C-alpha atoms as a printed R data frame, in Angstrom:
    type eleno elety resid chain resno       x       y       z
1   ATOM     1    CA   UNK     A     1   3.500  17.175  -4.476
2   ATOM     2    CA   UNK     A     2   3.991  15.048  -1.219
3   ATOM     3    CA   UNK     A     3   1.820  11.729  -0.912
4   ATOM     4    CA   UNK     A     4   1.523   8.999   1.663
5   ATOM     5    CA   UNK     A     5   1.008   5.395   0.380
6   ATOM     6    CA   UNK     A     6  -0.410   3.423   3.378
7   ATOM     7    CA   UNK     A     7  -1.945   0.116   4.257
8   ATOM     8    CA   UNK     A     8  -3.074  -1.317   7.416
9   ATOM     9    CA   UNK     A     9  -3.773  -4.966   9.040
10  ATOM    10    CA   UNK     A    10  -6.698  -5.589  11.442
11  ATOM    11    CA   UNK     A    11  -8.193  -8.115  13.464
12  ATOM    12    CA   UNK     A    12 -11.203  -8.345  11.287
13  ATOM    13    CA   UNK     A    13 -13.358  -6.267   8.603
14  ATOM    14    CA   UNK     A    14 -15.478  -4.077  10.757
15  ATOM    15    CA   UNK     A    15 -14.247  -1.469  13.455
16  ATOM    16    CA   UNK     A    16 -17.795  -0.841  14.603
17  ATOM    17    CA   UNK     A    17 -18.132  -4.186  16.092
18  ATOM    18    CA   UNK     A    18 -14.917  -4.082  17.905
19  ATOM    19    CA   UNK     A    19 -12.219  -4.891  15.209
20  ATOM    20    CA   UNK     A    20  -9.061  -2.986  15.723
21  ATOM    21    CA   UNK     A    21  -5.960  -2.089  13.421
22  ATOM    22    CA   UNK     A    22  -2.806  -3.838  14.398
23  ATOM    23    CA   UNK     A    23  -0.369  -2.657  11.745
24  ATOM    24    CA   UNK     A    24   0.204   0.226   9.660
25  ATOM    25    CA   UNK     A    25   2.854   0.953   7.068
26  ATOM    26    CA   UNK     A    26   3.185   4.178   5.033
27  ATOM    27    CA   UNK     A    27   5.595   5.036   2.459
28  ATOM    28    CA   UNK     A    28   6.367   8.696   1.380
29  ATOM    29    CA   UNK     A    29   6.509   9.998  -2.170
30  ATOM    30    CA   UNK     A    30   7.155  13.302  -3.881
31  ATOM    31    CA   UNK     A    31   6.196  13.853  -7.447
32  ATOM    32    CA   UNK     A    32   5.316  10.090  -7.783
33  ATOM    33    CA   UNK     A    33   9.086   9.171  -6.796
34  ATOM    34    CA   UNK     A    34   9.603   7.218  -3.232
35  ATOM    35    CA   UNK     A    35  11.619   9.254  -1.074
36  ATOM    36    CA   UNK     A    36  13.210   6.371   1.049
37  ATOM    37    CA   UNK     A    37  11.111   7.660   4.233
38  ATOM    38    CA   UNK     A    38   8.746   5.537   5.612
39  ATOM    39    CA   UNK     A    39   6.820   4.728   8.910
40  ATOM    40    CA   UNK     A    40   5.835   1.213  10.370
41  ATOM    41    CA   UNK     A    41   4.339   0.090  13.577
42  ATOM    42    CA   UNK     A    42   2.530  -2.729  15.082
43  ATOM    43    CA   UNK     A    43  -0.126  -2.043  17.831
44  ATOM    44    CA   UNK     A    44  -1.430  -4.296  20.761
45  ATOM    45    CA   UNK     A    45  -5.203  -4.324  20.029
46  ATOM    46    CA   UNK     A    46  -6.007  -5.301  23.768
47  ATOM    47    CA   UNK     A    47  -8.311  -8.147  22.423
48  ATOM    48    CA   UNK     A    48  -8.012 -11.612  20.722
49  ATOM    49    CA   UNK     A    49  -6.744 -12.329  16.916
50  ATOM    50    CA   UNK     A    50  -9.419 -14.185  15.301
51  ATOM    51    CA   UNK     A    51  -7.773 -17.361  13.441
52  ATOM    52    CA   UNK     A    52  -9.134 -16.417  10.038
53  ATOM    53    CA   UNK     A    53  -7.261 -12.859  10.281
54  ATOM    54    CA   UNK     A    54  -3.951 -14.516  11.653
55  ATOM    55    CA   UNK     A    55  -3.961 -16.883   8.692
56  ATOM    56    CA   UNK     A    56  -4.031 -13.471   6.377
57  ATOM    57    CA   UNK     A    57  -1.465 -11.550   8.091
58  ATOM    58    CA   UNK     A    58   0.369 -14.020  10.489
59  ATOM    59    CA   UNK     A    59   0.364 -11.645  13.494
60  ATOM    60    CA   UNK     A    60  -0.704 -13.694  16.740
61  ATOM    61    CA   UNK     A    61  -2.088 -12.124  19.958
62  ATOM    62    CA   UNK     A    62   1.012 -13.204  21.797
63  ATOM    63    CA   UNK     A    63   3.227 -11.372  19.337
64  ATOM    64    CA   UNK     A    64   0.931  -8.120  19.622
65  ATOM    65    CA   UNK     A    65   0.813  -8.227  23.337
66  ATOM    66    CA   UNK     A    66   4.219  -6.729  23.540
67  ATOM    67    CA   UNK     A    67   3.740  -3.802  21.217
68  ATOM    68    CA   UNK     A    68   2.669  -0.456  22.158
69  ATOM    69    CA   UNK     A    69  -1.015   0.709  22.195
70  ATOM    70    CA   UNK     A    70  -2.062   2.941  19.318
71  ATOM    71    CA   UNK     A    71  -2.345   6.008  21.746
72  ATOM    72    CA   UNK     A    72   1.447   5.668  22.306
73  ATOM    73    CA   UNK     A    73   2.406   5.884  18.790
74  ATOM    74    CA   UNK     A    74  -0.411   8.314  17.542
75  ATOM    75    CA   UNK     A    75   1.759  11.548  17.609
76  ATOM    76    CA   UNK     A    76   4.478   9.941  15.568
77  ATOM    77    CA   UNK     A    77   2.308   8.421  12.921
78  ATOM    78    CA   UNK     A    78   0.204  11.834  12.462
79  ATOM    79    CA   UNK     A    79   3.353  13.724  12.128
80  ATOM    80    CA   UNK     A    80   4.514  11.545   9.524
81  ATOM    81    CA   UNK     A    81   1.130  11.708   7.532
82  ATOM    82    CA   UNK     A    82   1.159  15.535   7.804
83  ATOM    83    CA   UNK     A    83  -1.383  17.126   5.626
84  ATOM    84    CA   UNK     A    84  -0.477  14.925   2.685
85  ATOM    85    CA   UNK     A    85  -3.164  13.040   0.471
86  ATOM    86    CA   UNK     A    86  -3.319   9.529   1.558
87  ATOM    87    CA   UNK     A    87  -3.385   6.610  -1.097
88  ATOM    88    CA   UNK     A    88  -4.744   3.043   0.041
89  ATOM    89    CA   UNK     A    89  -6.171   0.247  -1.821
90  ATOM    90    CA   UNK     A    90  -9.765   0.116  -1.092
91  ATOM    91    CA   UNK     A    91  -9.046   3.093   0.937
92  ATOM    92    CA   UNK     A    92 -12.589   3.271   2.560
93  ATOM    93    CA   UNK     A    93 -11.499   0.369   4.732
94  ATOM    94    CA   UNK     A    94  -8.135   1.617   5.935
95  ATOM    95    CA   UNK     A    95  -9.431   5.029   6.662
96  ATOM    96    CA   UNK     A    96 -12.309   3.608   8.620
97  ATOM    97    CA   UNK     A    97 -10.005   1.617  10.886
98  ATOM    98    CA   UNK     A    98  -7.482   4.553  11.261
99  ATOM    99    CA   UNK     A    99 -10.222   7.068  12.231
100 ATOM   100    CA   UNK     A   100 -11.791   4.414  14.673
101 ATOM   101    CA   UNK     A   101  -8.551   4.158  16.368
102 ATOM   102    CA   UNK     A   102  -8.123   8.307  16.740
103 ATOM   103    CA   UNK     A   103 -11.716   8.426  17.810
104 ATOM   104    CA   UNK     A   104 -10.866   6.092  20.608
105 ATOM   105    CA   UNK     A   105  -8.158   8.387  21.824
106 ATOM   106    CA   UNK     A   106 -10.240  11.472  21.486
107 ATOM   107    CA   UNK     A   107  -8.368  12.828  18.341
108 ATOM   108    CA   UNK     A   108  -9.663  14.288  15.160
109 ATOM   109    CA   UNK     A   109 -10.655  11.887  12.323
110 ATOM   110    CA   UNK     A   110  -8.742  12.430   9.087
111 ATOM   111    CA   UNK     A   111 -10.770  14.021   6.288
112 ATOM   112    CA   UNK     A   112 -12.171  11.789   3.793
113 ATOM   113    CA   UNK     A   113 -11.305  14.480   1.211
114 ATOM   114    CA   UNK     A   114  -7.661  13.617   1.574
115 ATOM   115    CA   UNK     A   115  -8.454   9.937   0.346
116 ATOM   116    CA   UNK     A   116  -7.121   8.690  -2.711
117 ATOM   117    CA   UNK     A   117  -8.467   5.191  -3.470
118 ATOM   118    CA   UNK     A   118  -6.374   3.272  -6.040
119 ATOM   119    CA   UNK     A   119  -9.242   0.482  -6.416
120 ATOM   120    CA   UNK     A   120 -11.394   3.375  -7.983
121 ATOM   121    CA   UNK     A   121  -8.258   4.476 -10.268
122 ATOM   122    CA   UNK     A   122  -8.087   0.828 -11.348
123 ATOM   123    CA   UNK     A   123 -11.583   0.444 -12.122
124 ATOM   124    CA   UNK     A   124 -11.722   3.496 -14.235
125 ATOM   125    CA   UNK     A   125  -8.492   2.401 -16.169
126 ATOM   126    CA   UNK     A   126  -9.152  -1.298 -16.630
127 ATOM   127    CA   UNK     A   127 -13.033  -1.831 -16.285
128 ATOM   128    CA   UNK     A   128 -13.928  -5.273 -15.891
129 ATOM   129    CA   UNK     A   129 -10.642  -6.552 -14.855
130 ATOM   130    CA   UNK     A   130  -9.390  -7.904 -11.674
131 ATOM   131    CA   UNK     A   131  -8.598  -5.075  -9.311
132 ATOM   132    CA   UNK     A   132  -6.759  -6.860  -6.267
133 ATOM   133    CA   UNK     A   133  -3.088  -5.535  -5.469
134 ATOM   134    CA   UNK     A   134  -1.875  -9.187  -6.505
135 ATOM   135    CA   UNK     A   135  -3.663  -8.847  -9.984
136 ATOM   136    CA   UNK     A   136  -2.451  -5.328 -10.452
137 ATOM   137    CA   UNK     A   137   1.090  -6.179  -9.551
138 ATOM   138    CA   UNK     A   138   0.883  -9.258 -12.106
139 ATOM   139    CA   UNK     A   139  -0.622  -6.604 -14.800
140 ATOM   140    CA   UNK     A   140   2.375  -4.364 -14.340
141 ATOM   141    CA   UNK     A   141   4.947  -6.851 -13.721
142 ATOM   142    CA   UNK     A   142   5.816  -5.674 -10.214
143 ATOM   143    CA   UNK     A   143   7.601  -8.670  -8.110
144 ATOM   144    CA   UNK     A   144   5.595  -9.900  -5.313
145 ATOM   145    CA   UNK     A   145   7.173 -13.194  -5.077
146 ATOM   146    CA   UNK     A   146   8.452 -12.117  -1.359
147 ATOM   147    CA   UNK     A   147   4.567 -11.639  -0.212
148 ATOM   148    CA   UNK     A   148   3.868 -14.694   1.410
149 ATOM   149    CA   UNK     A   149   1.350 -13.230   3.735
150 ATOM   150    CA   UNK     A   150  -0.156  -9.629   4.026
151 ATOM   151    CA   UNK     A   151   2.035  -7.001   5.537
152 ATOM   152    CA   UNK     A   152   1.151  -3.319   5.999
153 ATOM   153    CA   UNK     A   153   4.627  -1.909   4.960
154 ATOM   154    CA   UNK     A   154   5.324  -4.716   2.247
155 ATOM   155    CA   UNK     A   155   1.805  -3.954   0.884
156 ATOM   156    CA   UNK     A   156   2.530  -0.090   0.906
157 ATOM   157    CA   UNK     A   157   5.552  -0.486  -0.872
158 ATOM   158    CA   UNK     A   158   3.906  -2.751  -3.557
159 ATOM   159    CA   UNK     A   159   1.084  -0.397  -3.789
160 ATOM   160    CA   UNK     A   160   3.228   2.605  -4.497
161 ATOM   161    CA   UNK     A   161   4.654   0.913  -7.660
162 ATOM   162    CA   UNK     A   162   1.018   0.168  -8.841
163 ATOM   163    CA   UNK     A   163   0.131   3.742  -7.883
164 ATOM   164    CA   UNK     A   164   2.767   5.277 -10.205
165 ATOM   165    CA   UNK     A   165   1.604   2.874 -13.173
166 ATOM   166    CA   UNK     A   166  -2.160   3.804 -12.603
167 ATOM   167    CA   UNK     A   167  -1.160   7.611 -12.798
168 ATOM   168    CA   UNK     A   168   0.903   7.410 -15.844
169 ATOM   169    CA   UNK     A   169   3.762   5.067 -15.183
170 ATOM   170    CA   UNK     A   170   7.621   6.349 -14.939
171 ATOM   171    CA   UNK     A   171   6.915   8.654 -18.064
172 ATOM   172    CA   UNK     A   172   4.984  11.186 -16.089
173 ATOM   173    CA   UNK     A   173   5.773  14.761 -17.008
174 ATOM   174    CA   UNK     A   174   7.196  13.525 -20.500
175 ATOM   175    CA   UNK     A   175   3.954  14.134 -22.328
176 ATOM   176    CA   UNK     A   176   2.953  10.215 -22.483
177 ATOM   177    CA   UNK     A   177   0.251  10.520 -20.127
178 ATOM   178    CA   UNK     A   178  -3.079  10.154 -21.464
179 ATOM   179    CA   UNK     A   179  -5.327  13.040 -21.552
180 ATOM   180    CA   UNK     A   180  -2.773  15.313 -19.848
181 ATOM   181    CA   UNK     A   181  -3.143  18.805 -19.757
182 ATOM   182    CA   UNK     A   182   0.733  20.245 -19.747
183 ATOM   183    CA   UNK     A   183   1.345  24.032 -19.243
184 ATOM   184    CA   UNK     A   184   4.501  25.631 -18.060
185 ATOM   185    CA   UNK     A   185   4.740  28.468 -15.577
186 ATOM   186    CA   UNK     A   186   8.296  29.447 -14.446
187 ATOM   187    CA   UNK     A   187   9.763  25.931 -13.201
188 ATOM   188    CA   UNK     A   188   6.740  23.948 -12.783
189 ATOM   189    CA   UNK     A   189   4.887  21.809 -15.090
190 ATOM   190    CA   UNK     A   190   1.084  21.168 -14.290
191 ATOM   191    CA   UNK     A   191   0.191  17.488 -15.426
192 ATOM   192    CA   UNK     A   192  -3.362  16.455 -15.108
193 ATOM   193    CA   UNK     A   193  -3.561  19.026 -12.254
194 ATOM   194    CA   UNK     A   194  -0.536  17.627 -10.641
195 ATOM   195    CA   UNK     A   195   2.788  19.871 -10.069
196 ATOM   196    CA   UNK     A   196   5.810  18.470 -11.255
197 ATOM   197    CA   UNK     A   197   9.222  20.281 -11.195
198 ATOM   198    CA   UNK     A   198  10.363  21.125 -14.774
199 ATOM   199    CA   UNK     A   199  13.804  22.195 -16.354
200 ATOM   200    CA   UNK     A   200  14.005  25.872 -16.539
201 ATOM   201    CA   UNK     A   201  12.922  27.305 -20.174
202 ATOM   202    CA   UNK     A   202  15.908  28.271 -22.299
203 ATOM   203    CA   UNK     A   203  15.640  30.714 -25.439
204 ATOM   204    CA   UNK     A   204  16.199  28.990 -28.577
205 ATOM   205    CA   UNK     A   205  19.846  29.143 -29.755
206 ATOM   206    CA   UNK     A   206  20.829  30.947 -33.007
207 ATOM   207    CA   UNK     A   207  21.620  28.224 -35.868
208 ATOM   208    CA   UNK     A   208  22.073  30.199 -39.063
209 ATOM   209    CA   UNK     A   209  25.983  31.198 -39.954
210 ATOM   210    CA   UNK     A   210  27.041  34.323 -39.737
211 ATOM   211    CA   UNK     A   211  28.465  36.431 -42.975
212 ATOM   212    CA   UNK     A   212  32.100  36.024 -41.635
213 ATOM   213    CA   UNK     A   213  31.544  32.299 -40.982
214 ATOM   214    CA   UNK     A   214  30.321  31.821 -44.411
215 ATOM   215    CA   UNK     A   215  33.374  33.692 -45.842
216 ATOM   216    CA   UNK     A   216  35.699  31.431 -43.770
217 ATOM   217    CA   UNK     A   217  34.068  28.443 -44.827
218 ATOM   218    CA   UNK     A   218  34.232  29.503 -48.592
219 ATOM   219    CA   UNK     A   219  37.812  30.321 -48.250
220 ATOM   220    CA   UNK     A   220  38.657  26.863 -46.775
221 ATOM   221    CA   UNK     A   221  36.391  25.020 -49.459
222 ATOM   222    CA   UNK     A   222  38.452  26.911 -52.195
223 ATOM   223    CA   UNK     A   223  41.984  25.689 -50.677
224 ATOM   224    CA   UNK     A   224  41.064  22.050 -50.787
225 ATOM   225    CA   UNK     A   225  43.253  20.512 -53.708
226 ATOM   226    CA   UNK     A   226  41.552  17.709 -55.805
227 ATOM   227    CA   UNK     A   227  38.121  18.120 -54.190
228 ATOM   228    CA   UNK     A   228  35.840  15.274 -55.214
229 ATOM   229    CA   UNK     A   229  33.057  17.643 -55.896
230 ATOM   230    CA   UNK     A   230  34.949  19.178 -58.950
231 ATOM   231    CA   UNK     A   231  35.740  15.978 -60.614
């Protein structure tokens, strides 16, 4: 199954009060494996950048003033997203900003039915623990030493690794997933409701020796001189 892991950077916390999305980074995964395809873009928000937001992601108003507006990149972004489920950390925040930008240019919002929130997954798997992206990277031993500031593409890459761990780790499909329901139909394995490619089922090989083979073996044994089992 194709999924897109994504992250955004913004001018603030609330699109309803005028905050805008200034960066998006997307990573494509198929069957929980990164394909190498990604989408990344900066956007000119046509407004100032609050100092507190710039301290988080390092994107200045001067830098963004030379970037395209969201409307100029929307078609390429939507083509990359396709109809895949969209995975994000605290996904309601990112969906809110993405749909706000789509609304501003008269495009249909992305359905919340496509949303997969890794915060909710982490809360269910690790109740009472810290749920930030940094904390989950530390828990799963994911290297984030190069994450000096927030960046949409970098954070999406880290989240892709976290998402794999939250959904069963690299052993997915090998019967080691908790509470996994596995059935085989033709060449597809259903693991916890997810379709994963499986090797074709082969009939068992016969292992019993034939009468002819037993006869040849007996003659071979009889021809061994000074066999240790005859002492």
